PyMOL Python script that loads the backbone (N, CA, C, O; Angstrom):
from pymol import cmd

cmd.read_pdbstr("""\
ATOM      1  N   MET A   1      -1.389   7.124  -2.014  1.00  0.00           N
ATOM      2  CA  MET A   1      -1.966   6.608  -0.786  1.00  0.00           C
ATOM      3  C   MET A   1      -2.953   5.512  -1.146  1.00  0.00           C
ATOM      4  O   MET A   1      -3.694   5.636  -2.121  1.00  0.00           O
ATOM      5  N   ALA A   2      -2.968   4.462  -0.380  1.00  0.00           N
ATOM      6  CA  ALA A   2      -3.849   3.337  -0.651  1.00  0.00           C
ATOM      7  C   ALA A   2      -5.284   3.683  -0.296  1.00  0.00           C
ATOM      8  O   ALA A   2      -5.563   4.367   0.689  1.00  0.00           O
ATOM      9  N   SER A   3      -6.176   3.189  -1.126  1.00  0.00           N
ATOM     10  CA  SER A   3      -7.584   3.421  -0.817  1.00  0.00           C
ATOM     11  C   SER A   3      -8.013   2.437   0.260  1.00  0.00           C
ATOM     12  O   SER A   3      -7.417   1.371   0.416  1.00  0.00           O
ATOM     13  N   SER A   4      -9.034   2.798   0.987  1.00  0.00           N
ATOM     14  CA  SER A   4      -9.543   1.896   2.015  1.00  0.00           C
ATOM     15  C   SER A   4     -11.053   1.872   1.963  1.00  0.00           C
ATOM     16  O   SER A   4     -11.703   2.862   1.626  1.00  0.00           O
ATOM     17  N   LYS A   5     -11.593   0.719   2.303  1.00  0.00           N
ATOM     18  CA  LYS A   5     -13.036   0.531   2.368  1.00  0.00           C
ATOM     19  C   LYS A   5     -13.369   0.164   3.800  1.00  0.00           C
ATOM     20  O   LYS A   5     -12.532  -0.380   4.520  1.00  0.00           O
ATOM     21  N   THR A   6     -14.581   0.458   4.208  1.00  0.00           N
ATOM     22  CA  THR A   6     -14.991   0.149   5.572  1.00  0.00           C
ATOM     23  C   THR A   6     -15.976  -1.008   5.562  1.00  0.00           C
ATOM     24  O   THR A   6     -16.922  -1.024   4.775  1.00  0.00           O
ATOM     25  N   HIS A   7     -15.747  -1.975   6.444  1.00  0.00           N
ATOM     26  CA  HIS A   7     -16.634  -3.125   6.610  1.00  0.00           C
ATOM     27  C   HIS A   7     -16.987  -3.233   8.081  1.00  0.00           C
ATOM     28  O   HIS A   7     -16.213  -2.813   8.940  1.00  0.00           O
ATOM     29  N   ASN A   8     -18.134  -3.785   8.371  1.00  0.00           N
ATOM     30  CA  ASN A   8     -18.516  -4.007   9.766  1.00  0.00           C
ATOM     31  C   ASN A   8     -17.866  -5.280  10.277  1.00  0.00           C
ATOM     32  O   ASN A   8     -17.869  -6.305   9.594  1.00  0.00           O
ATOM     33  N   GLU A   9     -17.314  -5.216  11.468  1.00  0.00           N
ATOM     34  CA  GLU A   9     -16.727  -6.384  12.112  1.00  0.00           C
ATOM     35  C   GLU A   9     -17.850  -7.263  12.651  1.00  0.00           C
ATOM     36  O   GLU A   9     -18.792  -6.739  13.245  1.00  0.00           O
ATOM     37  N   PRO A  10     -17.783  -8.586  12.466  1.00  0.00           N
ATOM     38  CA  PRO A  10     -18.833  -9.460  12.969  1.00  0.00           C
ATOM     39  C   PRO A  10     -18.878  -9.528  14.489  1.00  0.00           C
ATOM     40  O   PRO A  10     -19.935  -9.809  15.053  1.00  0.00           O
ATOM     41  N   SER A  11     -17.771  -9.280  15.164  1.00  0.00           N
ATOM     42  CA  SER A  11     -17.745  -9.408  16.614  1.00  0.00           C
ATOM     43  C   SER A  11     -18.125  -8.114  17.325  1.00  0.00           C
ATOM     44  O   SER A  11     -17.997  -8.031  18.546  1.00  0.00           O
ATOM     45  N   GLY A  12     -18.582  -7.116  16.601  1.00  0.00           N
ATOM     46  CA  GLY A  12     -19.000  -5.869  17.217  1.00  0.00           C
ATOM     47  C   GLY A  12     -17.845  -4.970  17.622  1.00  0.00           C
ATOM     48  O   GLY A  12     -18.022  -4.093  18.467  1.00  0.00           O
ATOM     49  N   GLN A  13     -16.663  -5.165  17.040  1.00  0.00           N
ATOM     50  CA  GLN A  13     -15.505  -4.352  17.379  1.00  0.00           C
ATOM     51  C   GLN A  13     -15.476  -3.044  16.595  1.00  0.00           C
ATOM     52  O   GLN A  13     -14.497  -2.302  16.681  1.00  0.00           O
ATOM     53  N   GLY A  14     -16.510  -2.751  15.845  1.00  0.00           N
ATOM     54  CA  GLY A  14     -16.521  -1.533  15.048  1.00  0.00           C
ATOM     55  C   GLY A  14     -16.198  -1.843  13.603  1.00  0.00           C
ATOM     56  O   GLY A  14     -16.296  -2.987  13.160  1.00  0.00           O
ATOM     57  N   ALA A  15     -15.815  -0.817  12.877  1.00  0.00           N
ATOM     58  CA  ALA A  15     -15.550  -0.970  11.451  1.00  0.00           C
ATOM     59  C   ALA A  15     -14.111  -1.409  11.212  1.00  0.00           C
ATOM     60  O   ALA A  15     -13.192  -0.969  11.903  1.00  0.00           O
ATOM     61  N   ALA A  16     -13.931  -2.274  10.236  1.00  0.00           N
ATOM     62  CA  ALA A  16     -12.601  -2.695   9.809  1.00  0.00           C
ATOM     63  C   ALA A  16     -12.354  -2.104   8.431  1.00  0.00           C
ATOM     64  O   ALA A  16     -13.279  -1.974   7.628  1.00  0.00           O
ATOM     65  N   ARG A  17     -11.122  -1.753   8.163  1.00  0.00           N
ATOM     66  CA  ARG A  17     -10.781  -1.194   6.859  1.00  0.00           C
ATOM     67  C   ARG A  17     -10.207  -2.280   5.972  1.00  0.00           C
ATOM     68  O   ARG A  17      -9.571  -3.217   6.454  1.00  0.00           O
ATOM     69  N   THR A  18     -10.432  -2.153   4.683  1.00  0.00           N
ATOM     70  CA  THR A  18      -9.786  -3.007   3.709  1.00  0.00           C
ATOM     71  C   THR A  18      -8.691  -2.179   3.063  1.00  0.00           C
ATOM     72  O   THR A  18      -8.952  -1.115   2.501  1.00  0.00           O
ATOM     73  N   VAL A  19      -7.457  -2.676   3.148  1.00  0.00           N
ATOM     74  CA  VAL A  19      -6.307  -1.979   2.592  1.00  0.00           C
ATOM     75  C   VAL A  19      -5.642  -2.873   1.551  1.00  0.00           C
ATOM     76  O   VAL A  19      -5.997  -4.043   1.407  1.00  0.00           O
ATOM     77  N   VAL A  20      -4.694  -2.324   0.841  1.00  0.00           N
ATOM     78  CA  VAL A  20      -3.958  -3.078  -0.169  1.00  0.00           C
ATOM     79  C   VAL A  20      -2.818  -3.835   0.512  1.00  0.00           C
ATOM     80  O   VAL A  20      -2.031  -3.247   1.254  1.00  0.00           O
ATOM     81  N   CYS A  21      -2.735  -5.129   0.260  1.00  0.00           N
ATOM     82  CA  CYS A  21      -1.648  -5.944   0.804  1.00  0.00           C
ATOM     83  C   CYS A  21      -0.331  -5.453   0.197  1.00  0.00           C
ATOM     84  O   CYS A  21      -0.230  -5.352  -1.026  1.00  0.00           O
ATOM     85  N   PRO A  22       0.679  -5.146   1.017  1.00  0.00           N
ATOM     86  CA  PRO A  22       1.934  -4.628   0.480  1.00  0.00           C
ATOM     87  C   PRO A  22       2.706  -5.631  -0.375  1.00  0.00           C
ATOM     88  O   PRO A  22       3.575  -5.232  -1.151  1.00  0.00           O
ATOM     89  N   THR A  23       2.408  -6.912  -0.250  1.00  0.00           N
ATOM     90  CA  THR A  23       3.136  -7.923  -1.008  1.00  0.00           C
ATOM     91  C   THR A  23       2.475  -8.243  -2.343  1.00  0.00           C
ATOM     92  O   THR A  23       3.124  -8.173  -3.386  1.00  0.00           O
ATOM     93  N   CYS A  24       1.191  -8.591  -2.320  1.00  0.00           N
ATOM     94  CA  CYS A  24       0.529  -9.044  -3.547  1.00  0.00           C
ATOM     95  C   CYS A  24      -0.386  -8.008  -4.176  1.00  0.00           C
ATOM     96  O   CYS A  24      -0.783  -8.153  -5.332  1.00  0.00           O
ATOM     97  N   GLY A  25      -0.722  -6.966  -3.432  1.00  0.00           N
ATOM     98  CA  GLY A  25      -1.606  -5.927  -3.965  1.00  0.00           C
ATOM     99  C   GLY A  25      -3.078  -6.260  -3.853  1.00  0.00           C
ATOM    100  O   GLY A  25      -3.917  -5.487  -4.316  1.00  0.00           O
ATOM    101  N   GLY A  26      -3.413  -7.389  -3.252  1.00  0.00           N
ATOM    102  CA  GLY A  26      -4.811  -7.764  -3.079  1.00  0.00           C
ATOM    103  C   GLY A  26      -5.433  -7.070  -1.879  1.00  0.00           C
ATOM    104  O   GLY A  26      -4.767  -6.313  -1.172  1.00  0.00           O
ATOM    105  N   ASP A  27      -6.707  -7.330  -1.655  1.00  0.00           N
ATOM    106  CA  ASP A  27      -7.410  -6.749  -0.512  1.00  0.00           C
ATOM    107  C   ASP A  27      -6.986  -7.446   0.779  1.00  0.00           C
ATOM    108  O   ASP A  27      -6.813  -8.665   0.817  1.00  0.00           O
ATOM    109  N   SER A  28      -6.825  -6.656   1.825  1.00  0.00           N
ATOM    110  CA  SER A  28      -6.468  -7.174   3.138  1.00  0.00           C
ATOM    111  C   SER A  28      -7.295  -6.448   4.181  1.00  0.00           C
ATOM    112  O   SER A  28      -7.343  -5.218   4.195  1.00  0.00           O
ATOM    113  N   VAL A  29      -7.948  -7.206   5.057  1.00  0.00           N
ATOM    114  CA  VAL A  29      -8.754  -6.604   6.116  1.00  0.00           C
ATOM    115  C   VAL A  29      -7.809  -6.155   7.220  1.00  0.00           C
ATOM    116  O   VAL A  29      -7.072  -6.965   7.783  1.00  0.00           O
ATOM    117  N   TYR A  30      -7.831  -4.865   7.525  1.00  0.00           N
ATOM    118  CA  TYR A  30      -6.956  -4.307   8.563  1.00  0.00           C
ATOM    119  C   TYR A  30      -7.748  -4.187   9.852  1.00  0.00           C
ATOM    120  O   TYR A  30      -8.384  -3.168  10.122  1.00  0.00           O
ATOM    121  N   SER A  31      -7.695  -5.244  10.636  1.00  0.00           N
ATOM    122  CA  SER A  31      -8.396  -5.277  11.919  1.00  0.00           C
ATOM    123  C   SER A  31      -7.713  -6.314  12.801  1.00  0.00           C
ATOM    124  O   SER A  31      -6.942  -7.136  12.305  1.00  0.00           O
ATOM    125  N   PRO A  32      -7.986  -6.285  14.100  1.00  0.00           N
ATOM    126  CA  PRO A  32      -7.401  -7.291  14.997  1.00  0.00           C
ATOM    127  C   PRO A  32      -7.771  -8.724  14.613  1.00  0.00           C
ATOM    128  O   PRO A  32      -7.071  -9.662  14.996  1.00  0.00           O
ATOM    129  N   ALA A  33      -8.847  -8.906  13.870  1.00  0.00           N
ATOM    130  CA  ALA A  33      -9.246 -10.245  13.444  1.00  0.00           C
ATOM    131  C   ALA A  33      -8.271 -10.838  12.425  1.00  0.00           C
ATOM    132  O   ALA A  33      -8.199 -12.059  12.283  1.00  0.00           O
ATOM    133  N   ASN A  34      -7.522  -9.993  11.718  1.00  0.00           N
ATOM    134  CA  ASN A  34      -6.543 -10.464  10.739  1.00  0.00           C
ATOM    135  C   ASN A  34      -5.170 -10.488  11.402  1.00  0.00           C
ATOM    136  O   ASN A  34      -4.530  -9.446  11.544  1.00  0.00           O
ATOM    137  N   ARG A  35      -4.721 -11.657  11.804  1.00  0.00           N
ATOM    138  CA  ARG A  35      -3.459 -11.756  12.531  1.00  0.00           C
ATOM    139  C   ARG A  35      -2.245 -11.493  11.655  1.00  0.00           C
ATOM    140  O   ARG A  35      -1.133 -11.394  12.172  1.00  0.00           O
ATOM    141  N   TYR A  36      -2.425 -11.377  10.350  1.00  0.00           N
ATOM    142  CA  TYR A  36      -1.312 -11.116   9.442  1.00  0.00           C
ATOM    143  C   TYR A  36      -1.276  -9.669   8.958  1.00  0.00           C
ATOM    144  O   TYR A  36      -0.460  -9.329   8.101  1.00  0.00           O
ATOM    145  N   ARG A  37      -2.147  -8.814   9.491  1.00  0.00           N
ATOM    146  CA  ARG A  37      -2.235  -7.439   8.999  1.00  0.00           C
ATOM    147  C   ARG A  37      -0.889  -6.738   9.047  1.00  0.00           C
ATOM    148  O   ARG A  37      -0.153  -6.952  10.011  1.00  0.00           O
ATOM    149  N   PRO A  38      -0.529  -5.946   8.110  1.00  0.00           N
ATOM    150  CA  PRO A  38      -1.331  -5.431   7.008  1.00  0.00           C
ATOM    151  C   PRO A  38      -1.371  -6.364   5.806  1.00  0.00           C
ATOM    152  O   PRO A  38      -1.907  -6.003   4.758  1.00  0.00           O
ATOM    153  N   PHE A  39      -0.808  -7.563   5.949  1.00  0.00           N
ATOM    154  CA  PHE A  39      -0.790  -8.516   4.844  1.00  0.00           C
ATOM    155  C   PHE A  39      -2.101  -9.290   4.792  1.00  0.00           C
ATOM    156  O   PHE A  39      -2.834  -9.359   5.778  1.00  0.00           O
ATOM    157  N   CYS A  40      -2.387  -9.871   3.628  1.00  0.00           N
ATOM    158  CA  CYS A  40      -3.650 -10.593   3.475  1.00  0.00           C
ATOM    159  C   CYS A  40      -3.555 -12.040   3.951  1.00  0.00           C
ATOM    160  O   CYS A  40      -4.578 -12.671   4.219  1.00  0.00           O
ATOM    161  N   SER A  41      -2.331 -12.572   4.061  1.00  0.00           N
ATOM    162  CA  SER A  41      -2.174 -13.978   4.428  1.00  0.00           C
ATOM    163  C   SER A  41      -0.807 -14.216   5.062  1.00  0.00           C
ATOM    164  O   SER A  41       0.071 -13.354   5.025  1.00  0.00           O
ATOM    165  N   GLU A  42      -0.650 -15.387   5.635  1.00  0.00           N
ATOM    166  CA  GLU A  42       0.646 -15.758   6.203  1.00  0.00           C
ATOM    167  C   GLU A  42       1.704 -15.822   5.107  1.00  0.00           C
ATOM    168  O   GLU A  42       2.854 -15.444   5.329  1.00  0.00           O
ATOM    169  N   ARG A  43       1.321 -16.298   3.930  1.00  0.00           N
ATOM    170  CA  ARG A  43       2.266 -16.398   2.814  1.00  0.00           C
ATOM    171  C   ARG A  43       2.848 -15.038   2.470  1.00  0.00           C
ATOM    172  O   ARG A  43       4.063 -14.900   2.329  1.00  0.00           O
ATOM    173  N   CYS A  44       1.987 -14.025   2.332  1.00  0.00           N
ATOM    174  CA  CYS A  44       2.466 -12.684   1.999  1.00  0.00           C
ATOM    175  C   CYS A  44       3.351 -12.125   3.111  1.00  0.00           C
ATOM    176  O   CYS A  44       4.342 -11.449   2.834  1.00  0.00           O
ATOM    177  N   LYS A  45       3.004 -12.399   4.347  1.00  0.00           N
ATOM    178  CA  LYS A  45       3.820 -11.936   5.475  1.00  0.00           C
ATOM    179  C   LYS A  45       5.198 -12.588   5.433  1.00  0.00           C
ATOM    180  O   LYS A  45       6.202 -11.917   5.672  1.00  0.00           O
ATOM    181  N   GLN A  46       5.262 -13.886   5.133  1.00  0.00           N
ATOM    182  CA  GLN A  46       6.535 -14.601   5.071  1.00  0.00           C
ATOM    183  C   GLN A  46       7.384 -14.144   3.884  1.00  0.00           C
ATOM    184  O   GLN A  46       8.607 -14.062   3.996  1.00  0.00           O
ATOM    185  N   ILE A  47       6.751 -13.849   2.759  1.00  0.00           N
ATOM    186  CA  ILE A  47       7.483 -13.326   1.603  1.00  0.00           C
ATOM    187  C   ILE A  47       8.151 -12.006   1.969  1.00  0.00           C
ATOM    188  O   ILE A  47       9.317 -11.786   1.640  1.00  0.00           O
ATOM    189  N   ASP A  48       7.416 -11.129   2.649  1.00  0.00           N
ATOM    190  CA  ASP A  48       7.962  -9.838   3.065  1.00  0.00           C
ATOM    191  C   ASP A  48       9.108 -10.030   4.058  1.00  0.00           C
ATOM    192  O   ASP A  48      10.132  -9.354   3.957  1.00  0.00           O
ATOM    193  N   LEU A  49       8.948 -10.937   5.008  1.00  0.00           N
ATOM    194  CA  LEU A  49      10.000 -11.204   5.985  1.00  0.00           C
ATOM    195  C   LEU A  49      11.256 -11.723   5.291  1.00  0.00           C
ATOM    196  O   LEU A  49      12.369 -11.320   5.630  1.00  0.00           O
ATOM    197  N   GLY A  50      11.078 -12.616   4.320  1.00  0.00           N
ATOM    198  CA  GLY A  50      12.225 -13.140   3.573  1.00  0.00           C
ATOM    199  C   GLY A  50      12.944 -12.055   2.792  1.00  0.00           C
ATOM    200  O   GLY A  50      14.174 -12.045   2.729  1.00  0.00           O
ATOM    201  N   ALA A  51      12.186 -11.139   2.195  1.00  0.00           N
ATOM    202  CA  ALA A  51      12.795 -10.029   1.458  1.00  0.00           C
ATOM    203  C   ALA A  51      13.570  -9.124   2.405  1.00  0.00           C
ATOM    204  O   ALA A  51      14.655  -8.650   2.064  1.00  0.00           O
ATOM    205  N   TRP A  52      13.022  -8.883   3.588  1.00  0.00           N
ATOM    206  CA  TRP A  52      13.711  -8.054   4.581  1.00  0.00           C
ATOM    207  C   TRP A  52      14.989  -8.746   5.053  1.00  0.00           C
ATOM    208  O   TRP A  52      16.037  -8.109   5.159  1.00  0.00           O
ATOM    209  N   ALA A  53      14.905 -10.045   5.337  1.00  0.00           N
ATOM    210  CA  ALA A  53      16.060 -10.783   5.848  1.00  0.00           C
ATOM    211  C   ALA A  53      17.180 -10.877   4.817  1.00  0.00           C
ATOM    212  O   ALA A  53      18.355 -10.912   5.185  1.00  0.00           O
ATOM    213  N   SER A  54      16.837 -10.918   3.542  1.00  0.00           N
ATOM    214  CA  SER A  54      17.863 -10.979   2.501  1.00  0.00           C
ATOM    215  C   SER A  54      18.296  -9.588   2.039  1.00  0.00           C
ATOM    216  O   SER A  54      18.997  -9.448   1.037  1.00  0.00           O
ATOM    217  N   GLU A  55      17.871  -8.568   2.777  1.00  0.00           N
ATOM    218  CA  GLU A  55      18.247  -7.174   2.553  1.00  0.00           C
ATOM    219  C   GLU A  55      17.802  -6.636   1.195  1.00  0.00           C
ATOM    220  O   GLU A  55      18.506  -5.832   0.583  1.00  0.00           O
ATOM    221  N   ASP A  56      16.637  -7.076   0.725  1.00  0.00           N
ATOM    222  CA  ASP A  56      16.078  -6.533  -0.511  1.00  0.00           C
ATOM    223  C   ASP A  56      15.556  -5.116  -0.322  1.00  0.00           C
ATOM    224  O   ASP A  56      15.332  -4.414  -1.308  1.00  0.00           O
ATOM    225  N   PHE A  57      15.359  -4.679   0.912  1.00  0.00           N
ATOM    226  CA  PHE A  57      14.795  -3.364   1.201  1.00  0.00           C
ATOM    227  C   PHE A  57      15.881  -2.347   1.548  1.00  0.00           C
ATOM    228  O   PHE A  57      15.679  -1.516   2.434  1.00  0.00           O
ATOM    229  N   ARG A  58      17.011  -2.396   0.875  1.00  0.00           N
ATOM    230  CA  ARG A  58      18.106  -1.464   1.146  1.00  0.00           C
ATOM    231  C   ARG A  58      17.842  -0.110   0.505  1.00  0.00           C
ATOM    232  O   ARG A  58      17.196  -0.005  -0.537  1.00  0.00           O
ATOM    233  N   MET A  59      18.357   0.914   1.155  1.00  0.00           N
ATOM    234  CA  MET A  59      18.290   2.266   0.612  1.00  0.00           C
ATOM    235  C   MET A  59      19.539   2.493  -0.230  1.00  0.00           C
ATOM    236  O   MET A  59      20.645   2.200   0.224  1.00  0.00           O
ATOM    237  N   PRO A  60      19.385   3.010  -1.453  1.00  0.00           N
ATOM    238  CA  PRO A  60      20.570   3.255  -2.278  1.00  0.00           C
ATOM    239  C   PRO A  60      21.417   4.378  -1.682  1.00  0.00           C
ATOM    240  O   PRO A  60      20.894   5.377  -1.187  1.00  0.00           O
ATOM    241  N   ALA A  61      22.712   4.196  -1.737  1.00  0.00           N
ATOM    242  CA  ALA A  61      23.641   5.210  -1.230  1.00  0.00           C
ATOM    243  C   ALA A  61      24.942   5.123  -2.012  1.00  0.00           C
ATOM    244  O   ALA A  61      25.307   4.066  -2.526  1.00  0.00           O
ATOM    245  N   GLU A  62      25.625   6.238  -2.089  1.00  0.00           N
ATOM    246  CA  GLU A  62      26.918   6.259  -2.761  1.00  0.00           C
ATOM    247  C   GLU A  62      27.987   5.730  -1.814  1.00  0.00           C
ATOM    248  O   GLU A  62      27.919   5.938  -0.602  1.00  0.00           O
ATOM    249  N   ALA A  63      28.966   5.049  -2.377  1.00  0.00           N
ATOM    250  CA  ALA A  63      30.081   4.554  -1.578  1.00  0.00           C
ATOM    251  C   ALA A  63      30.950   5.735  -1.155  1.00  0.00           C
ATOM    252  O   ALA A  63      31.116   6.682  -1.924  1.00  0.00           O
ATOM    253  N   PRO A  64      31.504   5.692   0.054  1.00  0.00           N
ATOM    254  CA  PRO A  64      32.376   6.788   0.486  1.00  0.00           C
ATOM    255  C   PRO A  64      33.685   6.770  -0.304  1.00  0.00           C
ATOM    256  O   PRO A  64      34.072   5.724  -0.827  1.00  0.00           O
ATOM    257  N   PRO A  65      34.361   7.897  -0.397  1.00  0.00           N
ATOM    258  CA  PRO A  65      35.658   7.920  -1.094  1.00  0.00           C
ATOM    259  C   PRO A  65      36.641   6.961  -0.423  1.00  0.00           C
ATOM    260  O   PRO A  65      36.551   6.706   0.778  1.00  0.00           O
ATOM    261  N   ALA A  66      37.565   6.440  -1.200  1.00  0.00           N
ATOM    262  CA  ALA A  66      38.519   5.457  -0.685  1.00  0.00           C
ATOM    263  C   ALA A  66      39.391   6.025   0.427  1.00  0.00           C
ATOM    264  O   ALA A  66      39.833   5.278   1.301  1.00  0.00           O
ATOM    265  N   ASP A  67      39.648   7.337   0.412  1.00  0.00           N
ATOM    266  CA  ASP A  67      40.518   7.934   1.426  1.00  0.00           C
ATOM    267  C   ASP A  67      39.748   8.456   2.643  1.00  0.00           C
ATOM    268  O   ASP A  67      40.345   9.058   3.536  1.00  0.00           O
ATOM    269  N   ALA A  68      38.439   8.235   2.690  1.00  0.00           N
ATOM    270  CA  ALA A  68      37.624   8.710   3.813  1.00  0.00           C
ATOM    271  C   ALA A  68      37.867   7.847   5.045  1.00  0.00           C
ATOM    272  O   ALA A  68      38.081   6.639   4.939  1.00  0.00           O
ATOM    273  N   GLN A  69      37.832   8.479   6.208  1.00  0.00           N
ATOM    274  CA  GLN A  69      37.999   7.733   7.451  1.00  0.00           C
ATOM    275  C   GLN A  69      36.749   6.908   7.724  1.00  0.00           C
ATOM    276  O   GLN A  69      35.645   7.265   7.313  1.00  0.00           O
ATOM    277  N   TYR A  70      36.947   5.800   8.425  1.00  0.00           N
ATOM    278  CA  TYR A  70      35.849   4.910   8.773  1.00  0.00           C
ATOM    279  C   TYR A  70      35.166   5.427  10.031  1.00  0.00           C
ATOM    280  O   TYR A  70      35.841   5.841  10.974  1.00  0.00           O
ATOM    281  N   GLY A  71      33.849   5.409  10.058  1.00  0.00           N
ATOM    282  CA  GLY A  71      33.105   5.794  11.253  1.00  0.00           C
ATOM    283  C   GLY A  71      32.550   7.202  11.159  1.00  0.00           C
ATOM    284  O   GLY A  71      32.685   7.878  10.139  1.00  0.00           O
ATOM    285  N   ASP A  72      31.939   7.616  12.217  1.00  0.00           N
ATOM    286  CA  ASP A  72      31.308   8.932  12.300  1.00  0.00           C
ATOM    287  C   ASP A  72      32.339   9.944  12.792  1.00  0.00           C
ATOM    288  O   ASP A  72      32.813   9.827  13.922  1.00  0.00           O
ATOM    289  N   PRO A  73      32.701  10.938  11.972  1.00  0.00           N
ATOM    290  CA  PRO A  73      33.719  11.907  12.387  1.00  0.00           C
ATOM    291  C   PRO A  73      33.297  12.726  13.604  1.00  0.00           C
ATOM    292  O   PRO A  73      34.156  13.262  14.304  1.00  0.00           O
ATOM    293  N   ARG A  74      32.008  12.835  13.870  1.00  0.00           N
ATOM    294  CA  ARG A  74      31.542  13.587  15.036  1.00  0.00           C
ATOM    295  C   ARG A  74      31.900  12.889  16.339  1.00  0.00           C
ATOM    296  O   ARG A  74      31.958  13.528  17.389  1.00  0.00           O
ATOM    297  N   LEU A  75      32.138  11.590  16.279  1.00  0.00           N
ATOM    298  CA  LEU A  75      32.447  10.830  17.487  1.00  0.00           C
ATOM    299  C   LEU A  75      33.943  10.766  17.777  1.00  0.00           C
ATOM    300  O   LEU A  75      34.353  10.345  18.859  1.00  0.00           O
ATOM    301  N   GLU A  76      34.754  11.181  16.813  1.00  0.00           N
ATOM    302  CA  GLU A  76      36.206  11.151  17.007  1.00  0.00           C
ATOM    303  C   GLU A  76      36.658  12.423  17.700  1.00  0.00           C
ATOM    304  O   GLU A  76      36.129  13.502  17.433  1.00  0.00           O
ATOM    305  N   HIS A  77      37.627  12.303  18.580  1.00  0.00           N
ATOM    306  CA  HIS A  77      38.123  13.470  19.328  1.00  0.00           C
ATOM    307  C   HIS A  77      39.477  13.867  18.844  1.00  0.00           C
ATOM    308  O   HIS A  77      40.057  14.827  19.352  1.00  0.00           O
TER     309      HIS A  77
END
""", "prot")
cmd.dss("prot")
cmd.show_as("cartoon", "prot")
cmd.util.cbc("prot")
cmd.orient("prot")
């Protein structure tokens, strides 16, 4: 679990947390004042979006057997 630190918001919105940026690992202020949250910058947000769009975040799975039917067998009648 990522550690978090508490900082006072300058606009009186309460405390803001500092979390680890999921892209670069640097500090990121997690508050409405950071429009890129949970990322630390627009660059980190765009890097993450590009990785998602190019399907870098796939879950590993085994290929079905060659003789298996296509689709969900529960939906077939």
